[in-house]
Residue, then its C-alpha position, 0 to 999 in steps of 0.5 A: m375436765q370431767i369424764k361422764t359415762k353412759k348410764f349402766n349397771l353391773d350385771k350380777k353374772t359379771y360381778i360373780r365372774l370378776g369376783m371369782q377371778s380376783l379371789l382365785r388369783e389372790w388366793w393362788w396359794a390355796w391350790l398348793v394344798l393339793i401337792p401333799i395330797l397327790a404326793l401321798p401315794i408315794f408313801v402309802k401303797g394303793a392310795l392313788w385313786w383315793c388321793i386323786f378323788a380327794a384332790v378333785l373333791l377339794s378342788g371342787l369344794y374350793i371353787a364352789f365355796v368361792w362361787v357361793q360367796f359371790a353369788g350370795v352377795s349378789q342376792m343380798e338386799q344390802a348389796k342391791q345398790m352395787f347393781d343399780k344403774y348409775v351415771y359416773e362422773i370422774d375427775s381428779r378429785q372424786i368419782l360421783a355415782k349418780i342415780n339421777e341429777r339429785e341423788g348419788m354418792k361420792i367415792e373418794w380416790s383414797k377408797i380405791q385400793k388398786v385398779k386393774q386395766t385390760k383392753d376391754y375394761f377398768l376394774f377399781y377395787l374398793s375392798r375384797g368383794q366390792f369393786l367398780y367395773f367400767p367397760h370401755q363402751v360406757f365412755l363417750g369416746k376414746n379420749d375419755v378412756k385416755f384421760l381416765e388412764a392419765i388420772l389413774r397414773r397421777k394417782n399412782l393406781l396404774p404404772a407410769t408408761e415407759p417411753t417408747a423407742a420413738e420417744p427420746k428419754p429426757e436428758t438429765t441436766g448437770s455435769k458429766r464427769 
């Protein structure tokens, strides 16, 4: 079976927002630099306002640095294909991104590093700044979303679901002692 999406493109603002969220989560430890700066007034008398200013300035510069990276990528000619309109055909072998019936590219499952699933979209990470974004409204039905979840679980890109209280756990065979 194959999942076919509607023709859609990744918006540049969505790319920047999702890329920044991803990178800021991945580099959470960079915020730990602020702790020694804010603790400096304990040792240096009268440095409170300078330390607060430095912490705010460094925070702003860090966020601006990340934003400039993603905004710059969205303007580059080499990254133009990330924002073209595609129809995606997804099955258990590969993901096909088609511009039209004859032109497109194949993405192997082995190229996908991880997948993030929310209630509104799937995000397939290919590298740090490159990902595939699939909002649920581009699928032709809820069954396609469920089938994609099943494929991702089989590929170990999504965690397996735990059986609920309504579903009995499978019993193991063998002798009990």
